[in-house]
C-alpha positions as a Markdown table, in Angstrom:
| # | Residue | x | y | z |
|---|---|---|---|---|
| 1 | Met | 122.3 | 99.8 | 93.0 |
| 2 | Ser | 118.2 | 98.2 | 92.1 |
| 3 | Ala | 115.1 | 100.7 | 92.6 |
| 4 | Glu | 114.1 | 98.3 | 96.0 |
| 5 | Ala | 117.5 | 99.0 | 97.4 |
| 6 | Asp | 117.1 | 102.5 | 97.1 |
| 7 | Leu | 113.8 | 102.8 | 98.5 |
| 8 | Arg | 114.7 | 100.5 | 101.4 |
| 9 | Ala | 117.7 | 103.1 | 101.8 |
| 10 | Val | 115.3 | 106.0 | 102.0 |
| 11 | Leu | 112.9 | 104.0 | 104.8 |
| 12 | Val | 116.0 | 103.1 | 107.0 |
| 13 | Ala | 116.7 | 106.7 | 107.1 |
| 14 | Ser | 113.7 | 107.4 | 108.5 |
| 15 | Ala | 114.5 | 107.7 | 112.5 |
| 16 | Gly | 110.8 | 107.5 | 113.2 |
| 17 | Leu | 110.3 | 104.4 | 111.1 |
| 18 | Val | 112.9 | 102.4 | 112.5 |
| 19 | Ser | 112.3 | 103.1 | 116.1 |
| 20 | Ala | 109.1 | 101.1 | 115.3 |
| 21 | Val | 110.1 | 98.5 | 112.7 |
| 22 | Pro | 113.9 | 97.8 | 113.0 |
| 23 | Val | 116.1 | 98.2 | 110.1 |
| 24 | Thr | 116.6 | 93.9 | 110.1 |
| 25 | Arg | 112.9 | 93.9 | 109.8 |
| 26 | Ile | 112.6 | 95.6 | 106.5 |
| 27 | Gly | 113.6 | 93.6 | 103.5 |
| 28 | Ile | 113.4 | 93.6 | 100.2 |
| 29 | Asp | 111.5 | 90.6 | 98.5 |
| 30 | Ala | 110.8 | 89.1 | 101.8 |
| 31 | Val | 111.3 | 88.9 | 105.3 |
| 32 | Asp | 112.2 | 86.1 | 106.9 |
| 33 | Gln | 109.4 | 83.6 | 108.2 |
| 34 | Gly | 108.4 | 83.9 | 110.9 |
| 35 | Ala | 110.1 | 87.0 | 111.5 |
| 36 | Thr | 108.8 | 88.9 | 114.3 |
| 37 | Arg | 105.7 | 91.7 | 113.8 |
| 38 | Pro | 106.0 | 94.6 | 112.7 |
| 39 | Tyr | 108.2 | 94.1 | 109.7 |
| 40 | Ile | 107.8 | 95.8 | 106.1 |
| 41 | Ala | 109.1 | 93.8 | 103.0 |
| 42 | Leu | 109.7 | 95.3 | 99.4 |
| 43 | Ser | 107.7 | 93.6 | 96.4 |
| 44 | Lys | 108.8 | 94.9 | 92.7 |
| 45 | Gln | 105.7 | 94.5 | 90.7 |
| 46 | Ser | 106.9 | 96.0 | 87.6 |
| 47 | Ala | 110.0 | 98.0 | 85.6 |
| 48 | Leu | 109.6 | 99.6 | 82.9 |
| 49 | Pro | 111.4 | 101.9 | 80.4 |
| 50 | Ser | 111.1 | 105.5 | 80.5 |
| 51 | Phe | 112.4 | 107.0 | 77.2 |
| 52 | Ala | 112.7 | 110.3 | 76.0 |
| 53 | Leu | 111.8 | 112.2 | 72.6 |
| 54 | Asp | 114.8 | 111.5 | 71.3 |
| 55 | Asn | 114.7 | 107.6 | 72.2 |
| 56 | Thr | 117.1 | 107.4 | 74.6 |
| 57 | Leu | 116.9 | 105.6 | 77.9 |
| 58 | Pro | 117.3 | 108.1 | 80.5 |
| 59 | Gly | 115.8 | 105.9 | 83.2 |
| 60 | Thr | 113.5 | 103.5 | 84.1 |
| 61 | Ile | 110.1 | 103.5 | 86.5 |
| 62 | Thr | 109.9 | 100.7 | 89.1 |
| 63 | Thr | 106.5 | 99.8 | 90.8 |
| 64 | Ile | 107.2 | 98.4 | 94.2 |
| 65 | Asp | 104.7 | 97.5 | 96.7 |
| 66 | Ile | 105.7 | 98.0 | 100.3 |
| 67 | Gln | 103.8 | 95.9 | 102.7 |
| 68 | Cys | 103.5 | 96.7 | 106.0 |
| 69 | Val | 102.8 | 93.7 | 108.6 |
| 70 | Gly | 101.6 | 94.8 | 111.7 |
| 71 | Thr | 100.9 | 93.1 | 115.2 |
| 72 | Asn | 97.4 | 94.2 | 114.7 |
| 73 | Arg | 95.3 | 96.2 | 112.6 |
| 74 | Ser | 95.9 | 99.5 | 114.3 |
| 75 | Asn | 100.0 | 99.1 | 114.3 |
| 76 | Ala | 99.9 | 97.8 | 110.4 |
| 77 | Ile | 98.3 | 101.2 | 109.8 |
| 78 | Ala | 100.8 | 103.2 | 112.0 |
| 79 | Val | 103.6 | 101.7 | 110.7 |
| 80 | Arg | 102.2 | 102.6 | 106.7 |
| 81 | Glu | 101.9 | 106.3 | 107.9 |
| 82 | Leu | 105.4 | 106.3 | 109.3 |
| 83 | Val | 106.5 | 104.5 | 106.0 |
| 84 | Glu | 104.0 | 107.6 | 104.6 |
| 85 | Ala | 106.1 | 110.1 | 106.6 |
| 86 | Ala | 109.3 | 108.5 | 105.3 |
| 87 | Leu | 108.0 | 109.1 | 101.2 |
| 88 | Val | 106.6 | 112.4 | 102.1 |
| 89 | Asn | 109.2 | 113.9 | 99.3 |
| 90 | Val | 108.7 | 110.9 | 97.1 |
| 91 | Gly | 105.3 | 110.2 | 97.0 |
| 92 | Trp | 103.0 | 107.3 | 96.4 |
| 93 | Ile | 100.3 | 105.6 | 94.0 |
| 94 | Gly | 98.3 | 104.0 | 96.5 |
| 95 | Ala | 97.1 | 102.0 | 99.0 |
| 96 | Ser | 95.1 | 99.0 | 100.0 |
| 97 | Ala | 94.7 | 96.7 | 102.8 |
| 98 | Ala | 94.5 | 93.1 | 103.3 |
| 99 | Tyr | 94.2 | 90.4 | 106.1 |
| 100 | Asp | 96.0 | 86.7 | 105.7 |
| 101 | Pro | 94.1 | 84.4 | 107.7 |
| 102 | Asp | 95.9 | 82.0 | 106.5 |
| 103 | Asn | 99.0 | 83.4 | 108.6 |
| 104 | Asp | 97.3 | 85.4 | 110.7 |
| 105 | Leu | 98.4 | 88.9 | 109.3 |
| 106 | Glu | 97.1 | 92.4 | 109.0 |
| 107 | Val | 98.9 | 94.2 | 106.4 |
| 108 | Glu | 99.0 | 97.7 | 104.7 |
| 109 | Val | 100.1 | 98.1 | 101.2 |
| 110 | Leu | 101.6 | 101.1 | 99.7 |
| 111 | Thr | 102.1 | 101.1 | 96.2 |
| 112 | Val | 105.5 | 103.7 | 94.6 |
| 113 | Asp | 106.4 | 104.5 | 91.3 |
| 114 | Trp | 110.5 | 104.9 | 91.9 |
| 115 | Ile | 112.5 | 106.3 | 89.2 |
| 116 | Val | 116.0 | 104.8 | 88.5 |
| 117 | Gly | 117.8 | 106.8 | 86.3 |
C-alpha cells in the first residue's frame, strides 16, 4: 500500500470527517474536475528513504499535502480542522491557506510526513 493510500484509509475511518466530506470526495492525487465541494485531494511532495544506523532501509518518509477545498473560506477551515482531528495521533508539520481565483477555490492545506516501513 502507498503512503497516500495509508493516509486516505485513516481519513475515511473518521466518522466526523466523512459526515462532512463523503468518502468518494477524498482522492489521491486529484478529485474529478467539477466535483461537488467540499473535497480533499492528497498530493505527494516527496518520498525519502530513511536509513538506519546499520545502513538498512526500514522505511520511507513521504511528505504529503492534504488539500481541503471548501464551499467557502470558513468551510475549508472546518474541513481542515476535521482532518486535523482525524490525524491527532499522527501529527502534521504545517498548514497553509490559498485561493485559486481561476477556479474560485478556497483551499486549506495540511502537510504531513507519513512513514511507511
